[in-house]
KOLMIFI-341010 format. One record per residue: residue in three letters; x, z, y of N, C-alpha, C, O, CB in turn. Coordinates in nm, 3 decimals. Atoms other than C-alpha are relative to their C-alpha. Glycine has a CB too. Layout:
<rs>
@r Ala, nxx X, nzz Z, nyy Y, caxx X, cazz Z, cayy Y, cxx X, czz Z, cyy Y, oxx X, ozz Z, oyy Y, cbxx X, cbzz Z, cbyy Y
...
</rs>
This chain:
<rs>
@r Met, nxx -0.098, nzz 0.018, nyy -0.001, caxx -0.384, cazz -0.647, cayy -0.675, cxx 0.013, czz 0.136, cyy -0.127, oxx -0.094, ozz 0.162, oyy -0.182, cbxx 0.061, cbzz -0.011, cbyy 0.148
@r Ile, nxx -0.013, nzz -0.020, nyy 0.177, caxx -0.232, cazz -0.404, cayy -1.025, cxx -0.067, czz 0.139, cyy 0.023, oxx -0.038, ozz 0.234, oyy 0.094, cbxx 0.190, cbzz 0.005, cbyy -0.095
@r Glu, nxx 0.084, nzz -0.107, nyy 0.036, caxx -0.531, cazz -0.194, cayy -1.164, cxx 0.070, czz 0.149, cyy 0.059, oxx 0.014, ozz 0.195, oyy 0.159, cbxx -0.018, cbzz -0.006, cbyy -0.169
@r Leu, nxx -0.105, nzz -0.060, nyy -0.063, caxx -0.234, cazz 0.097, cayy -1.098, cxx 0.037, czz 0.048, cyy 0.127, oxx 0.053, ozz 0.161, oyy 0.172, cbxx 0.066, cbzz -0.055, cbyy -0.017
@r Ala, nxx -0.027, nzz -0.040, nyy -0.191, caxx -0.159, cazz 0.052, cayy -0.727, cxx -0.173, czz 0.011, cyy 0.006, oxx -0.194, ozz 0.132, oyy 0.015, cbxx 0.097, cbzz -0.177, cbyy 0.145
@r Arg, nxx 0.120, nzz -0.058, nyy -0.026, caxx -0.564, cazz 0.060, cayy -0.695, cxx -0.087, czz 0.128, cyy 0.000, oxx -0.170, ozz 0.170, oyy 0.081, cbxx -0.041, cbzz -0.048, cbyy -0.045
@r Lys, nxx 0.003, nzz -0.173, nyy -0.026, caxx -0.596, cazz 0.422, cayy -0.815, cxx 0.153, czz 0.133, cyy 0.079, oxx 0.168, ozz 0.255, oyy 0.091, cbxx -0.024, cbzz 0.051, cbyy -0.185
@r Lys, nxx -0.082, nzz -0.124, nyy -0.109, caxx -0.285, cazz 0.559, cayy -0.596, cxx 0.013, czz -0.038, cyy 0.096, oxx 0.087, ozz 0.018, oyy 0.177, cbxx 0.134, cbzz 0.054, cbyy -0.017
@r Ala, nxx 0.010, nzz 0.016, nyy -0.149, caxx -0.373, cazz 0.351, cayy -0.313, cxx -0.091, czz -0.079, cyy 0.082, oxx -0.117, ozz -0.185, oyy 0.026, cbxx 0.105, cbzz -0.041, cbyy 0.038
@r Glu, nxx 0.092, nzz 0.098, nyy -0.044, caxx -0.608, cazz 0.187, cayy -0.088, cxx -0.014, czz -0.100, cyy 0.096, oxx -0.008, ozz -0.039, oyy 0.203, cbxx -0.075, cbzz 0.047, cbyy 0.020
@r Lys, nxx -0.033, nzz 0.058, nyy -0.157, caxx -0.601, cazz -0.072, cayy 0.186, cxx -0.100, czz 0.087, cyy 0.102, oxx -0.221, ozz 0.111, oyy 0.112, cbxx -0.040, cbzz -0.192, cbyy 0.018
@r Ile, nxx 0.060, nzz -0.069, nyy -0.188, caxx -0.679, cazz 0.105, cayy 0.521, cxx -0.033, czz -0.095, cyy 0.159, oxx -0.117, ozz -0.068, oyy 0.245, cbxx 0.153, cbzz 0.110, cbyy 0.068
@r Leu, nxx 0.064, nzz 0.098, nyy -0.064, caxx -0.669, cazz -0.213, cayy 0.739, cxx 0.086, czz -0.122, cyy -0.041, oxx 0.185, ozz -0.130, oyy -0.114, cbxx -0.016, cbzz 0.026, cbyy 0.154
@r Glu, nxx -0.093, nzz 0.124, nyy 0.022, caxx -0.571, cazz -0.567, cayy 0.761, cxx -0.015, czz -0.071, cyy 0.149, oxx -0.119, ozz -0.114, oyy 0.199, cbxx -0.056, cbzz -0.110, cbyy -0.142
@r Lys, nxx -0.030, nzz 0.068, nyy -0.132, caxx -0.440, cazz -0.705, cayy 1.090, cxx 0.102, czz -0.073, cyy 0.047, oxx 0.222, ozz -0.045, oyy 0.047, cbxx -0.001, cbzz 0.071, cbyy 0.078
@r Asp, nxx -0.157, nzz 0.130, nyy -0.033, caxx -0.238, cazz -1.004, cayy 1.211, cxx 0.046, czz 0.035, cyy -0.182, oxx 0.117, ozz 0.119, oyy -0.237, cbxx 0.197, cbzz 0.083, cbyy 0.184
@r Gly, nxx -0.073, nzz 0.056, nyy 0.129, caxx -0.191, cazz -1.122, cayy 0.858, cxx 0.020, czz 0.158, cyy -0.039, oxx -0.004, ozz 0.145, oyy -0.159, cbxx 0.163, cbzz -0.115, cbyy 0.022
@r Val, nxx -0.128, nzz -0.083, nyy 0.110, caxx -0.025, cazz -0.785, cayy 0.719, cxx -0.105, czz 0.085, cyy -0.055, oxx -0.189, ozz 0.116, oyy 0.029, cbxx 0.158, cbzz 0.110, cbyy 0.081
@r Ile, nxx 0.137, nzz -0.097, nyy 0.027, caxx -0.292, cazz -0.544, cayy 0.482, cxx 0.118, czz 0.146, cyy -0.063, oxx 0.213, ozz 0.173, oyy -0.136, cbxx -0.155, cbzz -0.093, cbyy -0.165
@r Tyr, nxx -0.137, nzz -0.146, nyy 0.020, caxx -0.140, cazz -0.198, cayy 0.500, cxx -0.121, czz 0.088, cyy -0.098, oxx -0.236, ozz 0.119, oyy -0.068, cbxx 0.070, cbzz 0.127, cbyy 0.213
@r Phe, nxx 0.097, nzz -0.113, nyy 0.036, caxx -0.273, cazz 0.029, cayy 0.228, cxx 0.080, czz 0.128, cyy -0.029, oxx 0.193, ozz 0.107, oyy -0.073, cbxx -0.091, cbzz -0.039, cbyy -0.130
@r Lys, nxx -0.035, nzz -0.027, nyy 0.015, caxx -0.202, cazz 0.341, cayy 0.202, cxx -0.014, czz 0.099, cyy -0.158, oxx -0.079, ozz 0.049, oyy -0.250, cbxx 0.012, cbzz -0.005, cbyy 0.100
@r Ala, nxx 0.018, nzz -0.070, nyy 0.092, caxx -0.171, cazz 0.647, cayy -0.067, cxx -0.159, czz 0.069, cyy -0.014, oxx -0.226, ozz 0.110, oyy 0.081, cbxx 0.108, cbzz 0.086, cbyy 0.012
@r Thr, nxx 0.106, nzz -0.118, nyy 0.044, caxx -0.466, cazz 0.836, cayy -0.235, cxx 0.020, czz 0.152, cyy -0.047, oxx -0.065, ozz 0.232, oyy -0.085, cbxx -0.064, cbzz -0.048, cbyy -0.108
@r Lys, nxx 0.034, nzz -0.123, nyy -0.031, caxx -0.306, cazz 1.130, cayy -0.232, cxx 0.171, czz 0.035, cyy -0.034, oxx 0.254, ozz -0.033, oyy -0.094, cbxx -0.142, cbzz 0.075, cbyy -0.093
@r Pro, nxx -0.228, nzz 0.049, nyy -0.026, caxx 0.104, cazz 1.254, cayy -0.175, cxx 0.007, czz -0.002, cyy -0.189, oxx -0.054, ozz 0.049, oyy -0.283, cbxx 0.178, cbzz 0.225, cbyy 0.117
@r Leu, nxx -0.061, nzz 0.055, nyy 0.048, caxx 0.283, cazz 1.108, cayy -0.393, cxx 0.123, czz 0.027, cyy -0.114, oxx 0.167, ozz -0.088, oyy -0.126, cbxx 0.011, cbzz -0.040, cbyy 0.084
@r Thr, nxx -0.095, nzz 0.005, nyy 0.037, caxx 0.581, cazz 1.213, cayy -0.633, cxx 0.096, czz -0.048, cyy 0.069, oxx 0.067, ozz -0.093, oyy 0.180, cbxx -0.010, cbzz -0.035, cbyy -0.082
@r Lys, nxx -0.110, nzz 0.103, nyy -0.019, caxx 0.934, cazz 1.057, cayy -0.593, cxx -0.053, czz -0.062, cyy -0.064, oxx -0.147, ozz -0.077, oyy 0.014, cbxx 0.137, cbzz 0.011, cbyy -0.025
@r Gln, nxx -0.022, nzz 0.061, nyy 0.110, caxx 0.869, cazz 0.865, cayy -0.869, cxx -0.149, czz -0.138, cyy 0.026, oxx -0.161, ozz -0.260, oyy 0.020, cbxx -0.005, cbzz 0.131, cbyy -0.147
@r Glu, nxx 0.126, nzz 0.104, nyy 0.011, caxx 0.498, cazz 0.756, cayy -0.822, cxx 0.021, czz -0.040, cyy 0.138, oxx 0.012, ozz -0.163, oyy 0.140, cbxx -0.170, cbzz 0.063, cbyy -0.038
@r His, nxx -0.069, nzz 0.097, nyy -0.172, caxx 0.600, cazz 0.642, cayy -0.452, cxx 0.079, czz -0.093, cyy -0.056, oxx 0.027, ozz -0.204, oyy -0.046, cbxx 0.120, cbzz 0.096, cbyy 0.135
@r Glu, nxx -0.075, nzz 0.105, nyy 0.045, caxx 0.908, cazz 0.443, cayy -0.635, cxx -0.123, czz -0.137, cyy -0.093, oxx -0.136, ozz -0.253, oyy -0.054, cbxx 0.130, cbzz 0.086, cbyy -0.110
@r Gln, nxx 0.065, nzz 0.132, nyy 0.029, caxx 0.665, cazz 0.223, cayy -0.851, cxx -0.176, czz -0.005, cyy 0.083, oxx -0.274, ozz -0.072, oyy 0.051, cbxx -0.006, cbzz -0.010, cbyy -0.195
@r Leu, nxx 0.143, nzz 0.082, nyy -0.058, caxx 0.360, cazz 0.209, cayy -0.627, cxx 0.088, czz -0.108, cyy 0.045, oxx 0.059, ozz -0.227, oyy 0.029, cbxx -0.114, cbzz 0.080, cbyy 0.141
@r Ser, nxx -0.037, nzz 0.124, nyy -0.104, caxx 0.646, cazz 0.036, cayy -0.395, cxx 0.096, czz -0.085, cyy -0.079, oxx 0.203, ozz -0.134, oyy -0.043, cbxx 0.079, cbzz 0.052, cbyy 0.153
@r Asp, nxx -0.084, nzz 0.105, nyy 0.099, caxx 0.767, cazz -0.162, cayy -0.688, cxx -0.064, czz -0.114, cyy -0.004, oxx -0.008, ozz -0.224, oyy -0.008, cbxx 0.019, cbzz 0.041, cbyy -0.151
@r Lys, nxx 0.109, nzz 0.055, nyy 0.090, caxx 0.408, cazz -0.304, cayy -0.780, cxx -0.029, czz -0.030, cyy 0.131, oxx -0.081, ozz -0.138, oyy 0.103, cbxx -0.104, cbzz 0.082, cbyy -0.113
@r Val, nxx 0.055, nzz 0.006, nyy -0.158, caxx 0.315, cazz -0.334, cayy -0.379, cxx 0.070, czz -0.094, cyy 0.079, oxx 0.019, ozz -0.166, oyy 0.165, cbxx 0.014, cbzz 0.137, cbyy 0.079
@r Arg, nxx -0.125, nzz 0.043, nyy 0.005, caxx 0.649, cazz -0.467, cayy -0.342, cxx -0.019, czz -0.139, cyy -0.053, oxx -0.045, ozz -0.219, oyy 0.037, cbxx 0.090, cbzz 0.090, cbyy -0.080
@r Tyr, nxx 0.040, nzz 0.141, nyy 0.050, caxx 0.597, cazz -0.817, cayy -0.607, cxx -0.120, czz -0.019, cyy -0.029, oxx -0.138, ozz -0.098, oyy -0.122, cbxx 0.062, cbzz -0.042, cbyy -0.107
@r Glu, nxx 0.043, nzz 0.066, nyy -0.065, caxx 0.275, cazz -0.823, cayy -0.491, cxx -0.001, czz -0.046, cyy 0.073, oxx -0.079, ozz -0.140, oyy 0.056, cbxx -0.035, cbzz 0.005, cbyy 0.007
@r Ser, nxx -0.073, nzz 0.048, nyy -0.070, caxx 0.399, cazz -0.920, cayy -0.223, cxx 0.020, czz -0.136, cyy 0.009, oxx -0.057, ozz -0.230, oyy 0.028, cbxx 0.083, cbzz 0.050, cbyy -0.018
@r Glu, nxx -0.091, nzz 0.158, nyy 0.075, caxx 0.634, cazz -1.204, cayy -0.306, cxx -0.073, czz -0.074, cyy -0.067, oxx -0.068, ozz -0.189, oyy -0.026, cbxx 0.121, cbzz 0.017, cbyy -0.112
@r Lys, nxx 0.095, nzz 0.051, nyy 0.046, caxx 0.384, cazz -1.311, cayy -0.524, cxx -0.123, czz -0.042, cyy 0.034, oxx -0.193, ozz -0.111, oyy -0.039, cbxx -0.010, cbzz 0.045, cbyy -0.059
@r Thr, nxx 0.117, nzz 0.086, nyy -0.019, caxx 0.109, cazz -1.395, cayy -0.346, cxx 0.024, czz -0.031, cyy 0.178, oxx -0.068, ozz -0.087, oyy 0.239, cbxx -0.166, cbzz 0.092, cbyy -0.051
@r Glu, nxx -0.039, nzz 0.086, nyy -0.107, caxx 0.294, cazz -1.474, cayy 0.008, cxx -0.021, czz 0.135, cyy 0.138, oxx 0.044, ozz 0.144, oyy 0.243, cbxx -0.120, cbzz -0.165, cbyy 0.006
@r Leu, nxx 0.097, nzz -0.142, nyy -0.052, caxx 0.089, cazz -1.128, cayy 0.160, cxx 0.132, czz 0.064, cyy 0.100, oxx 0.245, ozz 0.041, oyy 0.057, cbxx -0.062, cbzz 0.142, cbyy -0.169
@r Lys, nxx -0.052, nzz -0.150, nyy -0.062, caxx 0.267, cazz -0.874, cayy 0.388, cxx -0.023, czz 0.087, cyy -0.051, oxx -0.048, ozz 0.159, oyy 0.046, cbxx -0.033, cbzz 0.045, cbyy 0.109
@r Ile, nxx 0.070, nzz -0.164, nyy 0.062, caxx 0.160, cazz -0.569, cayy 0.199, cxx 0.080, czz 0.152, cyy 0.019, oxx 0.143, ozz 0.197, oyy -0.077, cbxx -0.009, cbzz -0.010, cbyy -0.184
@r Val, nxx 0.003, nzz -0.075, nyy -0.085, caxx 0.232, cazz -0.287, cayy 0.396, cxx -0.014, czz 0.163, cyy -0.080, oxx -0.122, ozz 0.208, oyy -0.041, cbxx -0.109, cbzz -0.054, cbyy 0.094
@r Leu, nxx -0.017, nzz -0.162, nyy 0.109, caxx 0.274, cazz 0.098, cayy 0.152, cxx 0.092, czz 0.123, cyy 0.161, oxx 0.198, ozz 0.169, oyy 0.203, cbxx 0.190, cbzz -0.050, cbyy -0.225
@r Val, nxx -0.030, nzz -0.158, nyy -0.074, caxx 0.250, cazz 0.369, cayy 0.409, cxx -0.031, czz 0.085, cyy -0.053, oxx -0.102, ozz 0.078, oyy -0.154, cbxx -0.052, cbzz 0.039, cbyy 0.115
@r Pro, nxx -0.053, nzz -0.114, nyy 0.028, caxx 0.329, cazz 0.707, cayy 0.396, cxx -0.187, czz 0.085, cyy 0.031, oxx -0.246, ozz 0.073, oyy 0.138, cbxx 0.166, cbzz 0.040, cbyy 0.120
@r Phe, nxx 0.125, nzz -0.040, nyy 0.012, caxx -0.049, cazz 0.919, cayy 0.281, cxx 0.049, czz 0.096, cyy 0.098, oxx -0.046, ozz 0.103, oyy 0.176, cbxx -0.068, cbzz 0.039, cbyy -0.142
@r Ser, nxx 0.033, nzz -0.061, nyy -0.122, caxx 0.037, cazz 1.136, cayy 0.534, cxx 0.000, czz -0.030, cyy 0.132, oxx -0.047, ozz 0.058, oyy 0.204, cbxx 0.048, cbzz 0.077, cbyy 0.004
@r Cys, nxx 0.024, nzz 0.070, nyy -0.133, caxx 0.074, cazz 0.887, cayy 0.879, cxx -0.224, czz -0.043, cyy -0.061, oxx -0.292, ozz -0.037, oyy -0.164, cbxx 0.166, cbzz -0.199, cbyy 0.023
@r Asp, nxx 0.046, nzz 0.110, nyy -0.067, caxx -0.217, cazz 0.691, cayy 1.055, cxx 0.015, czz 0.026, cyy 0.023, oxx 0.058, ozz 0.138, oyy 0.050, cbxx -0.060, cbzz -0.065, cbyy 0.029
@r Leu, nxx -0.045, nzz 0.101, nyy -0.002, caxx -0.200, cazz 0.446, cayy 1.115, cxx -0.110, czz -0.015, cyy 0.182, oxx -0.051, ozz -0.050, oyy 0.284, cbxx -0.023, cbzz -0.098, cbyy -0.166
@r Gly, nxx 0.058, nzz 0.009, nyy -0.116, caxx -0.512, cazz 0.453, cayy 1.416, cxx -0.133, czz -0.141, cyy -0.002, oxx -0.201, ozz -0.183, oyy -0.096, cbxx 0.135, cbzz -0.019, cbyy 0.109
@r Gly, nxx 0.106, nzz 0.114, nyy 0.022, caxx -0.748, cazz 0.167, cayy 1.499, cxx 0.000, czz -0.007, cyy -0.087, oxx 0.111, ozz -0.028, oyy -0.137, cbxx -0.003, cbzz -0.116, cbyy 0.039
@r Glu, nxx 0.063, nzz -0.001, nyy 0.119, caxx -0.895, cazz 0.169, cayy 1.227, cxx -0.133, czz -0.057, cyy 0.011, oxx -0.227, ozz -0.001, oyy 0.068, cbxx -0.002, cbzz 0.128, cbyy -0.052
@r Glu, nxx 0.104, nzz 0.078, nyy -0.104, caxx -1.140, cazz -0.141, cayy 1.251, cxx -0.175, czz 0.027, cyy -0.185, oxx -0.289, ozz -0.016, oyy -0.169, cbxx 0.104, cbzz -0.276, cbyy 0.063
</rs>
């Protein structure tokens, strides 16, 4: 992923061909939009399914 995205998000789970990322801190609306755009771009470029979950979200079952 793009370096900026790595600073603002971390991989929390990879399961069934889907990679879940979560913000490392609460983001402003603008930061969230920028990160979402970067994640969307990487997802399209790599053909991987990448999901950006909200900072407050707990997926549970993290391995």
